[in-house]
C-alpha positions as CSV (number, residue, x, y, z in Angstrom):
1,M,-6.8,163.6,61.0
2,N,-5.1,166.1,63.2
3,Q,-3.8,168.1,60.3
4,P,-6.0,171.0,59.1
5,F,-8.0,170.6,56.0
6,L,-6.6,171.7,52.7
7,R,-7.9,175.3,52.9
8,K,-6.2,175.9,56.2
9,R,-3.0,174.2,55.2
10,W,-2.9,176.2,51.9
11,L,-3.2,179.4,53.9
12,T,-0.4,178.3,56.3
13,T,1.9,177.5,53.4
14,A,1.2,180.8,51.8
15,I,2.1,182.6,55.0
16,A,5.3,180.6,55.3
17,V,6.3,181.3,51.7
18,A,5.6,185.0,52.2
19,A,7.7,185.0,55.4
20,C,10.6,183.6,53.4
21,S,10.6,186.3,50.8
22,V,9.4,189.4,52.7
23,P,11.0,191.0,55.7
24,T,8.9,191.1,58.9
25,A,8.8,194.9,59.1
26,V,7.5,195.1,55.5
27,L,4.7,192.7,56.3
28,A,3.7,194.6,59.4
29,Q,3.9,197.9,57.6
30,D,1.8,196.6,54.7
31,A,-0.9,195.3,57.1
32,E,-1.0,198.6,58.9
33,Q,-1.3,200.5,55.6
34,R,-4.2,198.3,54.5
35,T,-6.2,198.9,57.6
36,S,-5.7,202.7,57.5
37,S,-5.8,203.6,53.8
38,G,-9.5,203.1,53.3
39,S,-8.9,201.1,50.1
40,G,-12.6,200.4,49.5
41,S,-13.0,197.8,52.2
42,S,-14.1,198.2,55.8
43,T,-12.4,194.9,56.9
44,E,-9.7,195.5,59.5
45,L,-6.7,193.2,59.1
46,P,-4.6,192.3,62.1
47,T,-0.8,193.1,62.0
48,L,1.0,190.0,60.8
49,Q,4.1,189.2,62.8
50,V,6.4,186.6,61.3
51,T,9.6,186.0,63.3
52,E,10.9,182.9,61.5
53,S,11.4,181.9,57.9
54,R,9.5,178.7,58.5
55,I,6.6,178.1,60.9
56,Y,8.2,176.4,63.9
57,E,7.9,172.6,64.1
58,E,8.4,170.5,67.2
59,A,10.0,167.1,67.0
60,T,6.9,165.4,68.4
61,G,4.3,167.6,66.8
62,P,2.6,167.8,63.4
63,V,4.9,168.0,60.4
64,Q,4.6,171.5,58.9
65,G,4.3,170.8,55.1
66,I,5.6,167.8,53.4
67,A,9.2,167.6,54.6
68,A,9.8,167.3,58.3
69,S,12.5,169.6,59.7
70,R,13.0,168.2,63.2
71,S,13.0,164.8,64.9
72,A,13.9,163.3,68.3
73,T,14.2,159.7,67.2
74,G,17.8,160.0,66.2
75,T,19.0,161.9,69.3
76,K,16.3,161.9,72.0
77,T,16.5,165.7,71.8
78,D,14.5,168.1,69.6
79,T,17.1,168.3,66.8
80,P,17.0,169.5,63.2
81,I,17.1,166.5,61.0
82,I,19.8,168.2,58.9
83,E,22.1,168.2,62.0
84,T,21.7,164.4,62.7
85,P,24.5,162.3,61.3
86,Q,22.4,159.2,60.6
87,S,19.6,158.5,58.1
88,I,16.1,159.3,59.3
89,S,12.8,159.3,57.4
90,V,9.7,160.9,58.8
91,V,6.2,160.2,57.4
92,S,3.4,162.5,58.7
93,S,-0.2,161.7,59.5
94,E,-1.2,163.7,56.4
95,E,0.9,161.4,54.3
96,F,-0.9,158.4,55.8
97,R,-4.1,159.9,54.6
98,N,-2.8,160.8,51.1
99,Y,-1.5,157.2,50.6
100,G,-4.7,155.6,51.9
101,A,-2.4,153.6,54.3
102,Q,-3.9,151.2,56.8
103,N,-0.8,150.0,58.6
104,F,3.0,150.5,58.9
105,T,3.6,148.7,55.6
106,G,1.3,151.1,53.7
107,A,2.5,154.2,55.5
108,L,6.1,153.5,54.7
109,G,5.4,152.3,51.1
110,Y,7.0,155.4,49.7
111,T,10.1,155.3,52.0
112,A,13.5,154.0,50.8
113,G,14.9,150.6,51.9
114,I,11.9,149.2,53.7
115,T,10.0,146.0,52.9
116,S,7.5,143.9,54.9
117,T,8.0,140.7,56.7
118,F,5.5,137.9,57.2
119,A,2.3,138.6,55.2
120,G,3.1,142.1,54.1
121,A,0.3,144.7,53.7
122,I,-2.5,142.2,54.3
123,D,-1.1,141.2,57.8
124,T,-3.5,142.4,60.5
125,T,-1.5,141.0,63.4
126,N,1.9,142.8,63.6
127,D,4.0,145.7,62.3
128,S,7.3,143.8,61.5
129,L,9.5,145.3,58.8
130,M,12.7,144.7,56.9
131,V,15.0,147.7,57.1
132,R,18.3,147.7,55.2
133,G,18.1,144.0,54.9
134,F,17.5,143.1,58.6
135,P,14.2,142.3,60.3
136,V,12.9,144.8,62.8
137,Y,10.4,143.0,65.0
138,E,10.2,145.4,67.9
139,N,8.7,148.9,67.4
140,Y,8.8,152.0,69.6
141,R,6.2,154.5,70.8
142,D,7.3,158.0,71.8
143,G,10.9,156.8,72.1
144,S,10.3,153.7,74.3
145,K,9.7,150.0,73.4
146,F,6.0,149.5,73.1
147,Q,5.3,145.8,73.0
148,A,6.6,142.6,74.5
149,N,6.0,140.3,71.5
150,T,5.8,140.6,67.7
151,F,2.2,139.6,67.6
152,D,0.9,142.0,70.3
153,G,-0.9,143.8,67.5
154,Q,-0.5,146.7,65.1
155,Q,-0.4,150.3,66.1
156,E,-3.3,152.2,64.8
157,L,-2.2,154.9,62.4
158,Y,-5.1,157.2,63.2
159,G,-3.7,157.5,66.7
160,L,-0.3,158.7,65.5
161,E,1.1,162.2,64.6
162,R,4.1,160.8,62.7
163,L,6.0,157.7,61.9
164,E,9.8,157.8,62.0
165,V,12.5,155.4,60.8
166,L,16.1,155.6,62.2
167,R,18.2,153.4,59.8
168,G,21.0,151.3,60.9
169,A,22.7,150.3,64.2
170,S,21.1,152.4,66.9
171,S,21.7,150.7,70.3
172,V,23.4,153.8,71.7
173,L,20.0,155.3,72.5
174,Y,17.7,152.3,72.5
175,G,19.6,149.3,73.9
176,V,18.7,145.9,72.4
177,S,17.7,146.5,68.8
178,S,18.0,145.2,65.3
179,P,21.0,146.2,63.2
180,G,18.4,147.5,60.6
181,G,17.3,150.3,62.9
182,V,14.4,151.6,64.9
183,V,10.8,152.4,63.9
184,N,9.4,155.0,66.3
185,A,5.7,156.0,66.3
186,V,4.8,159.4,67.8
187,S,1.4,159.6,69.5
188,K,-1.2,162.4,69.0
189,R,-1.1,164.7,72.0
190,P,-3.4,167.3,73.5
191,T,-3.6,170.7,72.0
192,N,-4.8,174.1,73.3
193,E,-6.4,174.9,70.0
194,P,-9.9,173.4,69.4
195,L,-9.8,170.3,67.2
196,R,-13.0,168.5,66.3
197,E,-13.1,165.9,63.5
198,V,-15.4,163.0,62.6
199,N,-14.7,160.6,59.7
200,V,-16.8,158.0,58.0
201,Q,-15.3,155.4,55.6
202,A,-16.7,152.8,53.3
203,G,-15.0,150.7,50.7
204,S,-13.8,147.4,49.3
205,Y,-14.4,144.2,51.1
206,D,-17.4,145.6,52.9
207,R,-15.3,148.0,54.8
208,R,-17.2,150.3,57.2
209,Q,-15.3,152.6,59.6
210,I,-16.0,155.6,61.8
211,S,-13.4,157.6,63.6
212,A,-13.2,160.8,65.6
213,D,-10.5,163.1,67.0
214,F,-11.2,165.8,69.6
215,S,-8.8,168.1,71.4
216,D,-9.0,171.5,73.3
217,A,-8.0,173.3,76.4
218,L,-10.1,172.6,79.5
219,D,-9.6,176.0,81.1
220,E,-9.1,179.6,79.9
221,D,-5.4,179.6,80.8
222,G,-4.6,176.4,78.9
223,V,-3.2,174.7,82.0
224,W,-5.3,171.6,81.3
225,S,-6.0,170.2,77.9
226,Y,-7.2,166.9,76.5
227,R,-7.3,164.7,73.4
228,L,-9.7,161.9,72.6
229,T,-9.1,159.7,69.5
230,M,-11.5,156.9,68.6
231,L,-12.1,154.4,65.8
232,H,-14.3,151.5,65.1
233,R,-14.1,149.3,62.0
234,D,-16.0,146.3,60.6
235,S,-14.4,145.0,57.5
236,N,-13.5,141.9,55.6
237,T,-10.3,141.4,53.6
238,F,-9.6,140.0,50.1
239,I,-8.9,136.6,51.7
240,D,-12.0,134.5,52.4
241,H,-13.0,134.2,56.0
242,V,-10.4,136.8,57.2
243,P,-12.0,139.8,58.9
244,D,-10.3,143.1,59.9
245,D,-12.3,144.5,62.7
246,R,-11.0,147.0,65.2
247,T,-12.1,149.1,68.2
248,Y,-9.6,151.8,69.3
249,I,-9.9,154.6,71.9
250,A,-7.0,156.8,73.1
251,P,-7.7,159.4,75.9
252,A,-4.9,161.8,76.6
253,F,-4.6,164.7,79.1
254,K,-2.0,167.4,79.6
255,W,-1.2,169.5,82.6
256,Q,1.1,172.5,82.0
257,P,1.0,174.9,85.0
258,N,3.8,177.1,83.5
259,E,6.1,177.2,80.5
260,N,8.7,175.2,82.4
261,T,6.7,172.1,83.4
262,S,4.4,169.7,81.6
263,L,2.9,166.3,82.3
264,T,1.1,164.4,79.5
265,L,-0.9,161.3,80.3
266,L,-1.3,159.0,77.3
267,S,-3.6,155.9,77.3
268,E,-4.9,153.5,74.8
269,Y,-7.3,150.6,74.4
270,Q,-7.4,148.5,71.3
271,R,-9.2,145.3,70.3
272,D,-8.5,143.5,67.0
273,Q,-10.6,140.6,65.7
274,S,-9.1,139.0,62.7
275,V,-7.3,135.8,61.6
276,Y,-3.6,135.0,61.6
277,F,-3.4,133.9,58.0
278,W,-0.8,131.2,57.6
279,G,-0.1,131.7,53.9
280,L,0.1,129.4,50.9
281,P,2.6,126.9,49.5
282,T,5.2,127.8,46.9
283,N,3.6,125.4,44.3
284,G,0.9,127.4,42.8
285,T,2.2,130.8,43.9
286,I,5.9,131.3,42.9
287,L,6.4,127.7,41.5
288,P,4.3,126.0,38.8
289,N,1.4,123.8,39.7
290,P,-0.3,121.6,37.1
291,N,-3.6,123.1,38.2
292,G,-2.5,126.7,37.7
293,N,-2.1,129.4,40.3
294,I,-3.9,129.1,43.6
295,P,-6.6,131.8,43.8
296,R,-5.4,134.8,45.8
297,E,-8.5,134.8,48.0
298,R,-7.9,131.2,49.1
299,F,-8.2,130.5,52.8
300,G,-6.3,127.4,54.1
301,G,-7.8,127.2,57.6
302,E,-11.2,126.4,59.0
303,P,-13.9,129.1,59.2
304,G,-15.0,129.3,62.9
305,F,-11.7,127.9,64.2
306,D,-9.0,130.3,63.0
307,E,-9.0,133.6,64.9
308,Y,-6.9,136.4,66.1
309,D,-8.7,138.1,69.0
310,N,-6.3,140.5,70.6
311,E,-7.2,142.9,73.4
312,R,-4.6,145.3,74.7
313,Y,-4.1,148.3,77.0
314,S,-1.4,150.8,77.6
315,I,-1.1,153.8,79.9
316,G,1.8,156.1,80.6
317,Y,3.0,159.6,80.9
318,L,5.6,162.1,79.6
319,F,7.1,164.5,82.1
320,E,9.2,167.5,81.2
321,H,10.7,170.2,83.5
322,D,13.1,173.0,82.8
323,F,15.2,173.8,85.8
324,S,16.7,176.7,83.9
325,D,17.2,177.9,80.3
326,R,20.0,175.3,80.2
327,L,19.0,172.3,82.2
328,R,16.0,170.1,81.4
329,L,14.6,166.9,82.8
330,N,12.7,164.4,80.6
331,H,11.0,161.3,82.1
332,S,8.6,158.8,80.5
333,F,6.8,155.8,81.9
334,R,4.5,153.3,80.3
335,T,2.8,149.9,81.1
336,F,1.4,147.6,78.5
337,R,-0.6,144.4,78.4
338,A,-2.1,142.3,75.7
339,D,-4.1,139.1,75.8
340,R,-5.2,137.1,72.8
341,D,-6.4,133.9,71.3
342,V,-4.6,132.9,68.1
343,D,-6.0,129.6,67.0
344,N,-4.8,128.8,63.5
345,I,-4.3,126.2,60.9
346,G,-1.2,125.9,58.7
347,L,-0.5,124.3,55.4
348,S,2.4,122.0,54.5
349,Q,4.6,123.0,51.6
350,T,4.4,119.6,49.9
351,P,1.2,118.4,48.2
352,Q,-0.1,115.1,49.5
353,S,-1.6,114.1,46.1
354,G,0.1,113.6,42.8
355,D,-2.2,116.0,41.0
356,G,-0.9,118.9,43.2
357,R,-4.3,119.8,44.6
358,L,-4.3,118.3,48.1
359,Y,-2.2,119.8,50.9
360,G,-1.7,118.6,54.5
361,R,-2.7,120.8,57.4
362,F,-1.9,121.1,61.1
363,A,-3.9,123.0,63.7
364,H,-2.8,125.0,66.7
365,D,-4.7,126.2,69.8
366,R,-2.8,129.2,71.1
367,R,-3.3,131.7,73.9
368,D,-0.8,134.5,74.5
369,A,-0.4,137.0,77.3
370,S,2.1,139.9,77.2
371,R,3.2,142.4,79.8
372,A,5.6,145.3,79.5
373,L,6.9,148.2,81.5
374,T,9.3,150.9,80.2
375,S,10.8,153.9,81.8
376,D,13.3,156.5,80.5
377,T,14.8,159.4,82.5
378,S,17.3,161.9,81.1
379,L,18.9,165.2,81.9
380,Q,19.7,167.6,79.0
381,Y,22.2,170.4,79.5
382,D,22.9,173.1,77.0
383,W,26.2,174.9,77.3
384,E,28.8,176.9,75.4
385,A,32.6,176.8,75.3
386,G,34.5,179.2,73.1
387,A,33.1,178.9,69.5
388,T,31.1,175.8,70.4
389,S,27.6,175.2,71.6
390,N,26.8,171.9,73.2
391,T,23.8,169.8,74.1
392,T,24.7,167.0,76.6
393,L,22.3,164.2,77.4
394,V,22.7,161.7,80.2
395,G,20.0,159.1,80.7
396,L,18.9,155.9,82.3
397,D,16.2,153.6,80.9
398,Y,14.6,150.4,82.1
399,T,12.5,147.8,80.2
400,R,10.8,144.7,81.5
401,H,8.9,142.3,79.3
402,R,7.0,139.1,80.0
403,H,5.4,137.0,77.2
404,E,3.6,133.7,77.9
405,T,2.4,131.5,75.1
406,E,0.3,128.4,75.8
407,R,-0.1,126.1,72.7
408,Y,-1.7,122.8,71.7
409,R,-1.6,120.7,68.6
410,R,-4.5,119.2,66.7
411,T,-4.9,117.0,63.7
412,V,-7.0,118.2,60.8
413,S,-7.8,116.8,57.4
414,P,-6.0,117.9,54.2
415,L,-7.5,120.6,52.0
416,D,-8.0,120.8,48.2
417,L,-6.7,124.3,47.6
418,Y,-8.4,124.5,44.2
419,N,-11.8,123.3,45.4
420,P,-11.9,123.6,49.2
421,V,-14.5,121.9,51.3
422,Y,-14.5,123.2,54.8
423,G,-16.0,121.7,57.9
424,S,-13.3,119.2,58.8
425,E,-13.4,117.8,62.4
426,L,-10.3,118.6,64.4
427,G,-8.5,116.1,66.7
428,E,-8.0,116.4,70.4
429,P,-5.5,119.0,71.5
430,T,-2.1,117.8,72.8
431,P,0.5,120.1,74.5
432,N,2.9,121.8,72.1
433,P,6.5,122.0,73.3
434,Y,6.8,125.5,71.8
435,S,4.7,126.7,74.8
436,Q,7.0,129.0,76.7
437,V,7.3,131.8,79.3
438,N,9.9,134.4,78.4
439,R,11.0,137.2,80.7
440,N,13.4,140.0,79.7
441,E,14.9,142.9,81.7
442,Q,17.2,145.6,80.3
443,V,18.9,148.5,82.1
444,G,20.8,151.0,80.0
445,L,22.9,154.0,81.0
446,Y,23.6,156.3,78.1
447,F,25.5,159.5,77.3
448,Q,25.5,161.8,74.2
449,N,27.0,165.1,73.3
450,Q,26.0,167.2,70.3
451,M,28.6,169.9,69.6
452,K,28.1,172.7,67.0
453,I,31.3,174.5,66.1
454,A,30.9,178.0,64.7
455,N,27.5,177.1,63.5
456,K,29.2,175.1,60.7
457,W,30.3,171.8,62.1
458,V,28.2,169.3,64.2
459,V,30.1,166.6,66.1
460,M,28.0,163.9,67.8
461,L,29.5,161.4,70.2
462,G,27.6,158.9,72.3
463,G,28.0,155.7,74.3
464,R,25.9,153.3,76.2
465,Q,26.3,150.5,78.7
466,D,23.5,147.9,78.8
467,W,22.8,145.0,81.2
468,T,20.2,142.4,80.3
469,D,18.7,139.5,82.0
470,T,16.8,136.8,80.0
471,E,14.7,133.9,81.3
472,S,13.0,131.3,79.3
473,S,11.1,128.2,80.6
474,R,8.7,125.6,79.3
475,Y,5.1,126.5,80.0
476,F,4.1,122.9,80.9
477,D,7.3,122.1,82.7
478,P,8.7,125.3,84.4
479,S,11.7,123.3,85.8
480,Q,13.1,123.2,82.2
481,G,14.4,126.6,81.5
482,L,17.3,128.9,80.7
483,Q,18.5,132.0,82.3
484,Q,21.4,134.2,81.1
485,A,22.8,137.6,81.8
486,D,24.5,139.8,79.2
487,D,26.1,143.2,79.1
488,A,27.2,145.2,76.1
489,F,28.7,148.6,75.3
490,T,27.8,150.4,72.1
491,G,28.8,153.7,70.7
492,R,28.2,156.2,67.9
493,I,30.2,159.0,66.4
494,G,29.1,161.3,63.6
495,F,30.0,164.5,61.8
496,V,27.9,167.0,59.8
497,Y,29.0,170.1,57.9
498,L,26.4,172.8,57.5
499,A,27.0,174.8,54.3
500,D,25.4,178.2,53.8
501,N,23.4,177.0,50.7
502,G,21.5,174.3,52.6
503,L,23.8,171.3,51.9
504,A,24.8,169.1,54.8
505,P,27.2,166.2,54.1
506,F,27.5,163.8,57.0
507,A,29.4,160.6,58.1
508,S,28.9,158.3,61.1
509,F,29.8,155.0,62.7
510,S,27.3,153.3,65.0
511,Q,26.8,150.0,66.8
512,S,24.0,147.8,68.0
513,F,23.5,144.5,69.8
514,E,20.9,141.8,70.2
515,V,20.7,139.0,72.8
516,A,21.4,135.5,71.5
517,T,19.9,133.0,73.9
518,G,21.3,129.4,74.3
519,T,24.6,127.6,74.7
520,D,27.2,126.0,72.5
521,R,28.1,122.3,72.7
522,N,30.5,123.1,75.5
523,G,27.8,124.7,77.6
524,N,29.1,128.2,77.0
525,Q,26.5,131.0,76.9
526,F,26.2,132.7,73.6
527,E,27.4,136.3,73.4
528,P,25.2,139.1,72.0
529,T,25.3,139.5,68.3
530,Q,26.9,142.8,67.2
531,G,25.9,145.3,64.5
532,E,28.2,147.9,63.0
533,Q,27.3,150.5,60.5
534,Y,29.5,152.9,58.5
535,E,27.4,155.6,56.7
536,V,28.1,158.6,54.6
537,G,25.5,160.9,53.1
538,I,24.4,164.4,52.1
539,R,21.2,166.3,52.8
540,Y,19.9,169.4,51.1
541,Q,17.3,171.6,52.9
542,P,17.5,175.2,51.6
543,E,16.3,177.9,53.9
544,G,12.7,178.9,53.3
545,W,11.9,175.8,51.2
546,D,9.6,172.9,52.1
547,T,12.2,170.5,50.8
548,L,14.5,167.8,52.1
549,L,16.7,165.8,49.7
550,T,18.8,162.9,51.1
551,A,21.4,160.6,49.6
552,T,23.2,158.0,51.7
553,A,25.6,155.0,51.2
554,Y,26.3,152.5,54.0
555,E,27.8,149.2,55.0
556,L,26.0,147.4,57.8
557,T,27.3,144.1,59.3
558,Q,26.0,141.8,61.9
559,K,28.7,139.7,63.6
560,N,28.5,136.7,66.0
561,A,25.5,135.2,64.1
562,L,24.7,131.6,64.8
563,A,25.8,128.9,62.4
564,T,26.0,125.1,62.4
565,D,28.7,123.7,64.7
566,P,31.2,121.9,62.4
567,V,32.0,119.4,65.1
568,D,28.4,118.5,66.1
569,S,25.7,119.6,63.7
570,S,23.1,119.4,66.5
571,F,24.6,122.5,68.1
572,Q,25.4,126.0,66.9
573,R,28.4,128.3,67.1
574,Q,28.8,132.0,66.7
575,M,30.8,132.0,63.6
576,G,28.4,133.6,61.1
577,E,28.2,137.1,59.6
578,V,25.6,138.9,57.6
579,R,26.4,142.1,55.6
580,S,24.2,144.7,53.9
581,R,25.5,147.4,51.6
582,G,23.4,149.9,49.8
583,V,22.5,153.3,48.5
584,E,19.3,155.2,49.4
585,L,17.9,158.3,47.8
586,E,14.9,160.2,49.2
587,A,13.2,163.5,48.2
588,K,10.3,165.4,49.6
589,T,9.4,168.8,48.3
590,E,6.6,171.2,47.7
591,I,6.7,173.1,44.4
592,G,4.8,176.4,44.8
593,L,1.5,176.2,46.7
594,N,-0.1,173.4,44.8
595,T,2.3,170.5,44.2
596,S,4.0,168.0,46.5
597,L,6.4,165.3,45.4
598,V,7.8,162.3,47.4
599,A,10.4,160.1,45.7
600,A,12.6,157.3,47.0
601,Y,15.1,154.7,45.6
602,A,17.1,152.0,47.4
603,Y,19.7,149.6,46.3
604,T,20.3,146.9,48.9
605,D,22.8,144.0,48.7
606,A,22.2,141.9,51.8
607,R,23.9,138.5,52.1
608,I,25.7,136.0,54.3
609,T,29.4,136.7,54.3
610,K,30.6,134.0,56.8
611,S,29.1,130.7,57.8
612,S,30.1,127.3,59.2
613,P,32.6,125.0,57.3
614,V,29.8,122.4,57.0
615,T,27.5,124.9,55.2
616,P,30.0,126.6,52.7
617,D,27.1,127.0,50.2
618,K,25.6,129.6,52.6
619,V,28.4,132.1,52.0
620,G,27.2,134.6,49.4
621,E,23.5,133.6,49.8
622,R,21.2,136.6,49.6
623,T,19.0,137.5,52.5
624,G,15.4,136.5,51.9
625,Q,12.7,139.2,51.3
626,V,15.3,141.9,50.4
627,P,15.1,143.2,46.8
628,Y,18.2,144.7,45.1
629,N,16.1,147.6,43.8
630,Q,13.1,149.6,45.1
631,F,11.7,152.7,43.6
632,S,8.6,154.9,44.5
633,L,7.2,158.2,43.4
634,W,4.2,160.0,44.7
635,G,2.8,163.4,43.6
636,D,-0.3,165.3,44.4
637,Y,-1.6,168.5,42.9
638,R,-4.1,171.0,44.1
639,L,-5.9,172.7,41.2
640,G,-5.4,176.2,42.6
641,N,-4.1,177.5,39.3
642,F,-7.3,176.5,37.6
643,G,-9.6,178.2,40.2
644,L,-10.3,174.9,42.0
645,P,-8.0,175.1,45.2
646,S,-10.4,172.7,47.0
647,L,-9.8,169.9,44.5
648,K,-6.7,167.8,44.9
649,L,-5.4,164.9,42.8
650,G,-2.7,162.5,43.7
651,A,-1.0,159.4,42.2
652,G,1.9,157.2,43.0
653,V,3.9,154.2,41.7
654,R,5.8,151.7,43.7
655,Y,8.3,149.2,42.2
656,V,9.8,146.3,44.3
657,G,12.4,144.1,42.7
658,S,12.6,140.4,42.8
659,T,13.4,138.7,46.2
660,L,14.2,135.2,47.5
661,P,12.1,133.4,50.0
662,N,13.6,132.1,53.2
663,S,16.4,129.6,52.7
664,F,14.3,126.5,53.2
665,L,11.9,127.4,50.4
666,D,12.7,127.1,46.6
667,G,11.8,129.6,44.0
668,E,12.0,133.4,43.5
669,V,9.4,136.1,44.2
670,S,9.0,138.1,41.0
671,D,9.2,141.9,40.9
672,F,6.1,143.9,40.8
673,T,4.9,147.5,40.2
674,L,1.8,149.0,41.8
675,V,-0.1,152.2,41.1
676,D,-2.0,154.2,43.7
677,A,-4.3,157.2,43.3
678,M,-6.4,159.6,45.3
679,V,-8.8,162.5,44.8
680,S,-10.1,164.8,47.5
681,Y,-12.5,167.8,47.5
682,E,-13.1,170.3,50.3
683,T,-16.3,172.2,50.7
684,G,-16.9,174.2,53.9
685,P,-16.2,172.0,56.9
686,W,-16.3,168.8,54.7
687,L,-13.5,166.9,53.2
688,L,-14.4,164.2,50.7
689,S,-11.7,161.8,49.5
690,L,-11.3,158.6,47.5
691,N,-8.2,156.4,47.7
692,A,-7.3,153.5,45.4
693,T,-4.4,151.2,46.1
694,N,-3.1,148.8,43.4
695,L,-5.3,150.7,40.9
696,T,-4.5,148.3,38.0
697,D,-5.4,145.3,40.1
698,E,-2.0,143.7,39.7
699,T,-1.8,140.0,40.9
700,Y,1.5,139.5,42.6
701,I,3.2,137.7,45.5
702,E,4.4,140.2,48.1
703,S,6.6,138.0,50.1
704,C,7.6,134.4,50.9
705,T,8.8,133.6,54.4
706,Y,7.8,130.2,55.8
707,A,4.9,130.4,53.2
708,C,3.9,132.7,50.4
709,F,1.5,135.7,50.6
710,Y,-0.4,137.4,47.8
711,G,-0.4,141.2,47.8
712,E,-3.6,143.0,48.2
713,P,-5.8,143.4,45.0
714,R,-7.3,146.7,44.0
715,S,-8.8,148.4,47.0
716,I,-11.0,151.6,46.9
717,I,-11.9,153.5,50.1
718,G,-14.1,156.6,50.3
719,T,-13.9,158.9,53.3
720,A,-16.1,161.8,54.4
721,S,-14.6,164.0,57.1
722,Y,-16.3,166.8,59.0
723,Q,-14.2,169.2,61.0
724,W,-15.4,172.2,63.0
């Protein structure tokens, strides 16, 4: 990983703690006395100059310690988190490693209010999440939309510096987005300090992986620097006939001719070879089956037919230029493409035999192609007026997506899920009407002002106007299509009070919107759905402590949701509403030099509050896949007090309350509790670690959407890292 090994991080923390408690002059004087007093040692110590109480952290750089202090996701400026009037969670690359995370679901497993969609942690095809009771299908990279379609593949954690979640309605900076919020991944970037790391992994399900990360300046003045991050994995999963193979390479270069100008080129290639696992029926998972539970490793497709072969590329740049101490230009640009074959076989939810063993199947041949282009340009101006200091941001962003999916249907024989016999012949392919070509364009003009009054009050005000154009046509008959144009204005206002003791209460109102394609029975185009969030909270980040405590309460509503037309049930009308209310608590802290704690709790009440008169039973219905209660606690301890600072132990527990499946499935997904653990040992340039997830090998259902998915059994992965 890009973080230093434990020895280096321990030293950094020690220096930071010393800086908090000892004045700079005393440190410098003490260093000078040690070098001149002849205290029995001939070693000369350099003068230690500490100018801040905490080692400076950049919003897009490594997190210093366990609790991030700065982020750009909530403001598009490098802003202290404690001054941002909206809930943000930051998970560092070091936390990815501690948790043994393999994807977004694992990385955010100890973060409040987040659950998985689709297949959960076992899914190898996408990074979709549920945030505050709403699905978040589109993820961001370095502040811009990264993909064109949900199944364009997962982002590789080893290529990321940090993962950030901005909760709640956030269209004021990002345009079309889920009411649940924005998940933004921050790429690893070139450094001027040498970084050389090679890792080898082996573990459960025949996992074999090698990865490497190199970075350094290319010239003596540090004008040119590079970074090269690579990974190759061959692995199976706990599900029969489902591999998890990946090749990843991310070259990056930076040009910084002076302190006012920089240009960073970021590129990435990734190929995933896996299977889009369709899931299992409710009978035998969350509902009883006379034959007992379906084995959790059961595969419902056909070996050799089902596949997810995804190849994708992205290239872009980040440009920054300071015209003066007050005026800055930020500009980013990225292109993205992904091509994949997603042949898969699905299972019906109803058994075809009276004994509950035999289930019908249906096969799909599928080819997808995605293209995307994003650009974001902004001017940031810092200015003062009276007792206020202001940061004003004005920007224009543009996004263009194209997704093409060509699909065919095939017949395939039923399968006995308790004694499967594979090798069924598939019928001839016939065109599937779900084959489509979708095009989306978005232009957004945004404004934001962050005002700090007497270094005590922060007032944030922002607004954005978006124009979108959406086209959808049938792949096999392009003449049948739909085109619509939408526009929407969204805003945000927030307040923070900065107390001297590190407390910072805040309150905010924010909006979001999403495009709703289609027309009602009168031929009128649907309006965008609207999200509105009211949020109050308090943070505590005392000066000189590696600690951030956060408590929030919110009400989040999506209006203009589609519901059945009471006049003609074959159409829909925008008369629905979904509301989520909740409380979230998060804590990240380091206790002394040896102990770190991460804790989170979320209570989420998400349900339909308005529906059509023909579906009155929908009102009050809970949103699927959203538990009332979630709790997690992670702690790790370095045995420095026992003379073993190189040995580190960690353990965590995750509780997820019961959930409901999607509305067309019966049953309830039971709650579950998982235990994770890790141990690591550093010796010289080597770091050896062992991670175990679901240590007690709990058998549980993680989610039920259109089908049900088991959670991953116990998994143990060993890693050997060499850094020089």
